[in-house]
PLY file of the C-alpha trace (Angstrom):
ply
format ascii 1.0
element vertex 478
property float x
property float y
property float z
element edge 477
property int vertex1
property int vertex2
end_header
0.00 0.00 0.00
1.28 3.46 -0.91
0.65 6.25 1.57
-0.45 9.50 -0.02
-0.97 13.14 0.88
-3.69 15.50 -0.18
-2.78 18.27 -2.59
-1.80 21.61 -1.03
-2.80 24.96 -2.48
-3.21 28.70 -1.88
-6.46 29.87 -0.26
-7.13 32.73 -2.67
-6.72 30.43 -5.68
-9.70 28.50 -4.34
-11.84 31.51 -3.52
-11.04 31.72 0.19
-9.51 34.70 1.98
-6.31 33.98 3.93
-7.30 36.69 6.38
-10.65 35.01 7.02
-8.89 31.71 7.68
-6.45 33.44 10.05
-9.42 34.95 11.90
-10.99 31.49 12.18
-7.76 30.01 13.56
-7.56 32.87 16.08
-11.15 32.19 17.18
-10.37 28.51 17.65
-7.18 29.34 19.54
-9.31 31.15 22.10
-10.66 27.76 23.21
-7.13 26.89 24.48
-7.82 23.24 23.74
-7.99 22.71 19.98
-5.50 20.03 18.95
-5.47 20.31 15.16
-7.32 21.61 12.11
-7.22 20.98 8.37
-9.33 23.01 5.92
-9.95 21.77 2.37
-11.76 23.25 -0.59
-12.07 21.57 -3.98
-10.08 18.68 -2.50
-7.06 20.90 -1.80
-5.64 21.67 1.65
-5.70 25.45 2.16
-4.73 25.61 5.84
-3.48 23.10 8.39
-2.17 23.44 11.90
-1.38 21.50 15.06
-1.27 23.01 18.52
2.14 21.93 19.85
2.86 19.33 21.23
0.29 17.77 18.88
1.80 16.97 15.49
0.73 15.71 12.04
2.21 12.24 12.47
0.30 11.41 15.66
-2.99 9.53 15.26
-5.75 10.91 17.48
-8.63 9.26 19.29
-11.81 9.83 17.29
-14.31 8.79 19.96
-17.74 8.73 18.26
-16.40 9.99 14.95
-15.52 6.29 14.66
-19.23 5.64 14.08
-19.14 7.17 10.61
-16.42 4.69 9.62
-18.48 1.78 10.93
-21.41 3.11 8.90
-19.18 3.11 5.83
-18.35 -0.55 6.41
-22.06 -1.34 6.71
-22.78 0.38 3.40
-20.04 -1.63 1.71
-21.24 -4.89 3.27
-24.80 -4.27 2.08
-23.49 -3.62 -1.44
-21.61 -6.93 -1.25
-24.78 -8.77 -0.25
-23.71 -9.73 3.27
-27.02 -8.46 4.68
-29.73 -5.92 3.93
-30.77 -2.65 5.49
-34.11 -3.95 6.73
-33.02 -7.42 7.79
-34.21 -8.30 11.30
-31.35 -8.75 13.74
-32.90 -12.02 14.90
-31.75 -13.48 11.58
-28.12 -13.07 12.63
-28.10 -12.92 16.43
-30.79 -15.37 17.53
-28.23 -17.21 19.67
-27.57 -14.00 21.65
-31.23 -13.15 22.23
-33.52 -14.27 25.06
-35.39 -17.54 24.59
-38.67 -15.64 24.37
-38.60 -12.82 21.82
-40.74 -9.76 22.44
-42.49 -8.16 19.44
-40.14 -5.18 19.75
-37.05 -7.36 19.68
-38.38 -9.24 16.68
-38.96 -5.93 14.89
-35.43 -4.54 15.39
-33.50 -4.22 12.12
-30.11 -3.11 10.82
-31.68 0.24 9.91
-32.68 0.82 13.53
-29.09 0.36 14.68
-27.89 2.85 12.07
-30.44 5.50 13.08
-30.02 5.11 16.85
-33.63 3.98 17.13
-33.26 0.45 18.49
-35.94 1.11 21.11
-33.58 1.44 24.07
-34.32 4.52 26.20
-30.59 5.28 26.34
-27.27 3.64 25.61
-27.10 0.41 27.66
-23.31 0.05 27.62
-22.78 1.25 31.20
-25.45 -1.13 32.47
-24.02 -3.99 30.43
-20.54 -3.34 31.85
-21.90 -3.85 35.38
-24.11 -6.83 34.58
-23.67 -10.57 34.17
-23.08 -9.86 30.49
-20.02 -7.65 31.04
-17.95 -9.92 28.79
-20.69 -10.61 26.25
-21.95 -7.25 25.03
-24.15 -8.76 22.32
-26.14 -10.80 24.81
-26.28 -7.78 27.13
-27.61 -5.57 24.32
-30.53 -7.87 23.59
-31.19 -8.54 27.29
-31.75 -4.82 27.95
-35.50 -4.03 27.91
-36.78 -1.92 25.02
-38.85 1.08 26.11
-39.99 2.06 22.61
-40.91 0.46 19.33
-37.80 0.23 17.13
-37.70 3.09 14.65
-39.98 5.34 16.68
-37.50 7.45 18.65
-33.89 8.65 18.35
-31.81 7.83 21.44
-28.05 8.11 21.10
-26.68 4.62 21.55
-23.04 3.58 21.11
-24.03 -0.01 21.84
-26.10 0.03 18.64
-22.99 0.92 16.68
-21.12 -1.86 18.44
-23.79 -4.25 17.21
-23.15 -3.06 13.65
-19.47 -3.93 14.13
-20.52 -7.31 15.53
-22.75 -7.85 12.49
-19.81 -7.18 10.15
-17.77 -9.65 12.18
-20.46 -12.32 11.92
-21.13 -11.91 8.22
-17.64 -11.10 6.92
-15.72 -13.22 9.42
-13.30 -10.38 10.18
-13.27 -7.23 12.28
-14.46 -3.89 10.91
-10.87 -2.63 10.88
-9.69 -5.56 8.76
-12.77 -5.29 6.56
-12.13 -1.60 5.88
-8.40 -1.92 5.34
-8.46 -3.02 1.66
-11.78 -1.31 0.92
-11.28 2.14 2.50
-8.01 2.81 4.26
-5.61 1.42 1.63
-7.32 3.14 -1.33
-7.17 6.45 0.56
-3.47 5.95 1.34
-4.07 5.63 5.09
-1.70 3.49 7.15
-3.40 0.71 9.11
-4.89 2.35 12.19
-5.81 0.86 15.55
-9.32 0.24 16.87
-10.28 -0.79 20.39
-11.95 -4.16 20.96
-14.58 -5.49 23.34
-13.79 -8.38 25.73
-14.71 -10.81 22.93
-12.10 -9.28 20.61
-14.56 -7.48 18.32
-13.90 -3.86 17.33
-16.18 -1.66 19.43
-17.39 0.24 16.36
-18.87 3.25 18.10
-15.57 4.67 19.34
-11.94 3.61 19.74
-10.57 4.32 16.24
-7.41 6.44 15.93
-6.51 8.39 12.81
-4.32 11.34 11.86
-5.96 14.66 11.03
-5.24 14.29 7.32
-6.89 10.86 7.37
-10.06 12.44 8.75
-9.90 15.06 6.01
-9.52 12.37 3.33
-12.60 10.61 4.67
-14.61 13.83 4.46
-13.37 14.48 0.94
-14.34 10.94 -0.08
-17.90 11.60 1.08
-17.95 15.01 -0.59
-17.04 13.20 -3.82
-20.01 10.83 -3.40
-17.73 7.94 -2.47
-15.31 8.31 -5.40
-11.53 8.42 -5.03
-9.24 8.94 -8.00
-11.97 7.79 -10.35
-12.80 4.65 -8.38
-16.12 4.17 -6.56
-14.96 3.29 -3.02
-18.28 3.74 -1.21
-21.60 3.29 -3.06
-22.92 6.73 -3.99
-26.41 5.73 -2.89
-25.04 4.92 0.56
-23.30 8.29 0.82
-26.59 10.04 0.03
-28.60 8.00 2.53
-26.01 8.04 5.31
-25.63 11.81 5.23
-29.34 12.64 4.86
-31.95 12.94 7.60
-33.27 9.47 8.38
-34.77 10.22 11.77
-35.70 13.30 13.78
-33.63 14.37 16.78
-35.49 17.61 17.50
-35.50 16.88 21.23
-31.86 17.99 21.38
-31.01 21.51 22.55
-27.99 22.67 20.54
-28.91 23.77 16.99
-26.48 21.44 15.23
-27.69 18.47 17.26
-31.35 18.81 16.21
-31.13 18.95 12.40
-31.73 15.24 11.93
-29.60 12.11 12.04
-28.56 9.88 9.15
-26.77 6.56 9.26
-24.19 7.45 11.95
-23.76 10.97 10.54
-25.24 14.18 11.96
-27.11 16.63 9.74
-26.03 20.24 10.33
-27.30 23.70 9.60
-26.39 25.35 6.28
-26.83 22.11 4.35
-23.75 20.51 5.89
-23.27 17.16 7.58
-20.63 15.76 9.89
-19.19 12.88 11.79
-18.27 13.90 15.33
-16.87 12.57 18.56
-16.59 13.52 22.21
-14.56 16.61 23.11
-14.75 17.99 19.57
-13.48 15.50 17.00
-15.06 16.71 13.75
-15.27 15.82 10.08
-17.49 18.55 8.61
-18.60 18.47 4.97
-20.41 21.34 3.21
-21.26 20.13 -0.30
-22.48 23.48 -1.68
-19.06 25.10 -1.24
-17.00 21.88 -1.59
-15.62 22.53 1.89
-14.22 19.91 4.27
-12.99 20.77 7.78
-11.24 18.23 10.02
-10.73 19.17 13.67
-9.39 17.33 16.70
-9.76 18.94 20.09
-10.41 18.70 23.81
-13.31 21.12 24.24
-16.56 21.00 26.16
-18.33 23.55 23.95
-18.72 21.55 20.73
-21.38 23.88 19.36
-18.97 26.78 19.81
-16.39 25.08 17.59
-18.98 24.47 14.87
-20.07 28.09 15.14
-16.54 29.14 14.14
-16.87 27.01 11.00
-20.25 28.57 10.14
-19.40 32.14 11.12
-15.76 32.44 10.00
-14.90 29.81 7.40
-18.12 29.20 5.47
-18.80 32.88 4.63
-15.23 33.20 3.34
-15.85 30.75 0.48
-16.43 32.61 -2.81
-17.42 31.17 -6.17
-14.47 32.73 -7.98
-10.75 32.81 -7.23
-9.62 35.86 -5.27
-6.76 38.22 -5.96
-3.50 36.92 -4.54
-2.79 38.29 -1.06
0.80 37.34 -0.17
0.93 39.43 3.02
-2.28 37.90 4.37
-1.08 34.45 3.34
2.20 34.92 5.19
0.30 36.11 8.27
-1.91 33.01 8.09
1.08 30.72 7.78
2.87 32.43 10.65
-0.17 31.92 12.85
-0.42 28.27 11.83
3.29 27.73 12.49
3.05 29.12 16.02
0.08 27.25 17.45
0.64 25.72 20.88
-1.30 24.62 23.92
-0.84 26.59 27.14
2.32 25.40 28.89
3.46 25.93 32.47
5.74 28.98 32.72
9.43 28.39 33.26
10.35 28.77 36.92
13.40 28.86 39.18
14.44 25.77 41.12
13.68 26.33 44.83
16.74 27.12 46.94
15.79 24.51 49.53
15.84 21.03 47.98
13.02 18.57 48.57
13.75 16.87 51.87
12.50 13.49 50.64
12.12 12.28 47.10
10.58 8.86 47.65
7.09 8.54 49.11
5.08 5.53 50.20
1.50 6.17 49.09
-1.49 5.39 51.28
-3.91 2.76 49.93
-5.91 4.15 47.03
-8.35 2.96 44.36
-5.97 3.53 41.43
-3.31 1.25 42.90
-0.37 3.65 43.26
2.04 2.32 45.88
5.07 4.61 45.68
6.13 7.84 43.97
9.77 8.85 43.43
10.66 12.41 42.41
13.99 13.87 41.30
14.34 17.52 40.25
17.03 19.78 38.84
17.12 22.96 36.77
16.37 21.02 33.57
13.18 19.37 34.80
11.72 16.63 36.95
11.61 12.85 36.85
8.64 11.13 38.44
8.37 7.37 38.81
5.00 5.97 39.81
5.04 2.42 41.21
1.92 0.29 40.78
3.68 -3.01 41.44
7.16 -4.50 41.36
6.94 -4.83 37.57
4.69 -1.88 36.76
6.71 1.32 37.16
5.84 4.30 35.00
8.42 7.02 34.55
7.73 10.53 33.28
10.32 13.19 32.52
8.92 16.72 32.46
11.17 19.43 31.06
11.43 22.98 32.37
10.07 25.47 29.84
9.39 22.99 27.06
7.54 19.78 26.25
9.46 16.52 26.60
8.34 13.40 24.74
7.56 10.28 26.82
6.60 6.94 25.30
3.99 6.42 28.02
2.20 8.27 30.77
0.96 7.13 34.13
-2.76 7.76 33.78
-5.50 5.20 33.15
-4.06 4.49 29.71
-0.37 4.19 30.59
0.94 3.06 27.23
-0.15 6.11 25.29
2.59 8.65 24.57
2.56 11.97 26.35
4.52 15.20 26.31
5.36 16.66 29.70
6.49 20.04 31.02
6.97 21.26 34.58
7.02 24.36 36.73
7.36 25.26 40.39
4.14 26.90 41.61
5.82 27.64 44.95
8.94 26.51 46.80
7.04 23.45 48.03
4.66 22.88 45.10
5.59 21.29 41.79
3.33 20.95 38.75
3.80 18.51 35.89
1.64 19.17 32.81
1.03 15.98 30.83
-0.40 16.18 27.32
-1.47 12.82 25.88
-0.70 13.56 22.24
-2.92 10.84 20.76
-5.95 11.99 22.74
-7.45 15.27 23.95
-6.45 14.61 27.54
-4.28 17.06 29.48
-3.39 16.36 33.11
-2.04 18.66 35.80
-0.10 16.50 38.27
0.53 18.67 41.33
2.94 17.64 44.08
2.72 19.46 47.42
5.66 18.83 49.78
5.12 19.37 53.51
7.67 20.39 56.15
7.23 17.08 57.97
8.43 15.15 54.92
5.01 14.01 53.76
3.43 14.97 50.44
0.10 15.21 48.66
-0.39 14.49 44.96
-3.29 15.63 42.80
-4.05 14.26 39.33
-6.34 16.82 37.63
-7.50 15.79 34.16
-9.36 18.12 31.82
-11.75 15.28 30.94
-12.52 11.77 32.13
-13.94 9.31 29.59
-15.48 6.06 30.81
-13.62 6.17 34.10
-13.36 7.90 37.45
-11.28 10.93 38.41
-8.16 10.06 40.34
-8.36 10.56 44.10
-5.88 12.78 45.90
-2.88 10.69 46.97
-1.07 11.02 50.28
2.55 9.98 50.69
4.88 9.56 53.64
8.65 9.65 53.41
10.10 6.27 52.58
12.39 5.12 55.41
0 1
1 2
2 3
3 4
4 5
5 6
6 7
7 8
8 9
9 10
10 11
11 12
12 13
13 14
14 15
15 16
16 17
17 18
18 19
19 20
20 21
21 22
22 23
23 24
24 25
25 26
26 27
27 28
28 29
29 30
30 31
31 32
32 33
33 34
34 35
35 36
36 37
37 38
38 39
39 40
40 41
41 42
42 43
43 44
44 45
45 46
46 47
47 48
48 49
49 50
50 51
51 52
52 53
53 54
54 55
55 56
56 57
57 58
58 59
59 60
60 61
61 62
62 63
63 64
64 65
65 66
66 67
67 68
68 69
69 70
70 71
71 72
72 73
73 74
74 75
75 76
76 77
77 78
78 79
79 80
80 81
81 82
82 83
83 84
84 85
85 86
86 87
87 88
88 89
89 90
90 91
91 92
92 93
93 94
94 95
95 96
96 97
97 98
98 99
99 100
100 101
101 102
102 103
103 104
104 105
105 106
106 107
107 108
108 109
109 110
110 111
111 112
112 113
113 114
114 115
115 116
116 117
117 118
118 119
119 120
120 121
121 122
122 123
123 124
124 125
125 126
126 127
127 128
128 129
129 130
130 131
131 132
132 133
133 134
134 135
135 136
136 137
137 138
138 139
139 140
140 141
141 142
142 143
143 144
144 145
145 146
146 147
147 148
148 149
149 150
150 151
151 152
152 153
153 154
154 155
155 156
156 157
157 158
158 159
159 160
160 161
161 162
162 163
163 164
164 165
165 166
166 167
167 168
168 169
169 170
170 171
171 172
172 173
173 174
174 175
175 176
176 177
177 178
178 179
179 180
180 181
181 182
182 183
183 184
184 185
185 186
186 187
187 188
188 189
189 190
190 191
191 192
192 193
193 194
194 195
195 196
196 197
197 198
198 199
199 200
200 201
201 202
202 203
203 204
204 205
205 206
206 207
207 208
208 209
209 210
210 211
211 212
212 213
213 214
214 215
215 216
216 217
217 218
218 219
219 220
220 221
221 222
222 223
223 224
224 225
225 226
226 227
227 228
228 229
229 230
230 231
231 232
232 233
233 234
234 235
235 236
236 237
237 238
238 239
239 240
240 241
241 242
242 243
243 244
244 245
245 246
246 247
247 248
248 249
249 250
250 251
251 252
252 253
253 254
254 255
255 256
256 257
257 258
258 259
259 260
260 261
261 262
262 263
263 264
264 265
265 266
266 267
267 268
268 269
269 270
270 271
271 272
272 273
273 274
274 275
275 276
276 277
277 278
278 279
279 280
280 281
281 282
282 283
283 284
284 285
285 286
286 287
287 288
288 289
289 290
290 291
291 292
292 293
293 294
294 295
295 296
296 297
297 298
298 299
299 300
300 301
301 302
302 303
303 304
304 305
305 306
306 307
307 308
308 309
309 310
310 311
311 312
312 313
313 314
314 315
315 316
316 317
317 318
318 319
319 320
320 321
321 322
322 323
323 324
324 325
325 326
326 327
327 328
328 329
329 330
330 331
331 332
332 333
333 334
334 335
335 336
336 337
337 338
338 339
339 340
340 341
341 342
342 343
343 344
344 345
345 346
346 347
347 348
348 349
349 350
350 351
351 352
352 353
353 354
354 355
355 356
356 357
357 358
358 359
359 360
360 361
361 362
362 363
363 364
364 365
365 366
366 367
367 368
368 369
369 370
370 371
371 372
372 373
373 374
374 375
375 376
376 377
377 378
378 379
379 380
380 381
381 382
382 383
383 384
384 385
385 386
386 387
387 388
388 389
389 390
390 391
391 392
392 393
393 394
394 395
395 396
396 397
397 398
398 399
399 400
400 401
401 402
402 403
403 404
404 405
405 406
406 407
407 408
408 409
409 410
410 411
411 412
412 413
413 414
414 415
415 416
416 417
417 418
418 419
419 420
420 421
421 422
422 423
423 424
424 425
425 426
426 427
427 428
428 429
429 430
430 431
431 432
432 433
433 434
434 435
435 436
436 437
437 438
438 439
439 440
440 441
441 442
442 443
443 444
444 445
445 446
446 447
447 448
448 449
449 450
450 451
451 452
452 453
453 454
454 455
455 456
456 457
457 458
458 459
459 460
460 461
461 462
462 463
463 464
464 465
465 466
466 467
467 468
468 469
469 470
470 471
471 472
472 473
473 474
474 475
475 476
476 477
């Protein structure tokens, strides 16, 4: 497989003002938690940027943006005759269903999974995880009572998307990732990504996929082109039209871009646009009328605010004709894009009095930390967190800059993170950890007491499917 890059071009040549794009980037920078952006028009990249320490080569968690890729696999599988849109699920999962089928369960189809209208009142994943079916999500899905007739009500449901991935697995005999590799990823020149699995080893479908920003942009461009790529029909055009059109009402939602209708794992937007999106602001926005594609990764809470920047700053800047060249504005845009960075702890002076103890035995805690070792000098700090004799996680945080670490010490220890440090006071040290393949940023604050004890706080900007860390208390190791 040959990896490929999208074509690059000048904004004005494609009818877009460089100044308008710079204004949009400035508006996004105000969120202090955008990770990356790529803006395409006519299939050409006009602007791209990564907020350091994020970088182009790092794949990023997509969260629920993964759903649009699972939908794509479903469309391909239907075209290949593996199943049909209105097939009842009982045809394929009877062995996972209760002995006695209710009329609602009998009525549930593939279409209902795609439109988040399975009949569940809400996503049952959390309940399944704490039930007797915690290791058999398919059985847990069908064991959960249905409050509504399938097809009658939209209720966001990641477990429904998981069932689509399970259906692919049953009918194709391979995971969604492996199914999409020769059909989608390889034709688009995307290196084989990773995708989380359930306890049974099946890709979770509704989240868990990691891709680079340019990969997201390629996916959006593919859909803009009605499923064609370099003259080859990758995704059936009929599927693209159905998946990105309103299939069910979601008017009960509050935010304007969450109540425009829902397709087959795609959201309909205002202004005639559609999108795939994921938690904390992972976006693939497509506006067919202007041939605009915007890919964004981020760690924001205000998702509607990010979309508003697209509608208010980028969309109005698209003109039908090429604009006069504006080299000064283009240079200003590029300078802004080249200097994007997340907030970093300020550089500080090493306290005159050294830390009295640098090894602390940690009181019993629910995250399993047993010991923390800390060593500091003017260049930075080394922290080693002991979970067991074999599980020791070391972080180096540099003073005044980000330092690359192959792993962190949070809930997902084997994901790379960049770390920087600062002294907040003579007895208070902060490590800032940025997990560069996710939107997570952690402030790890160490407070050293005169009696040789210490407190440690692990403050994450977001927690996804987990619990916040408790405060840790340490006593000096003898």
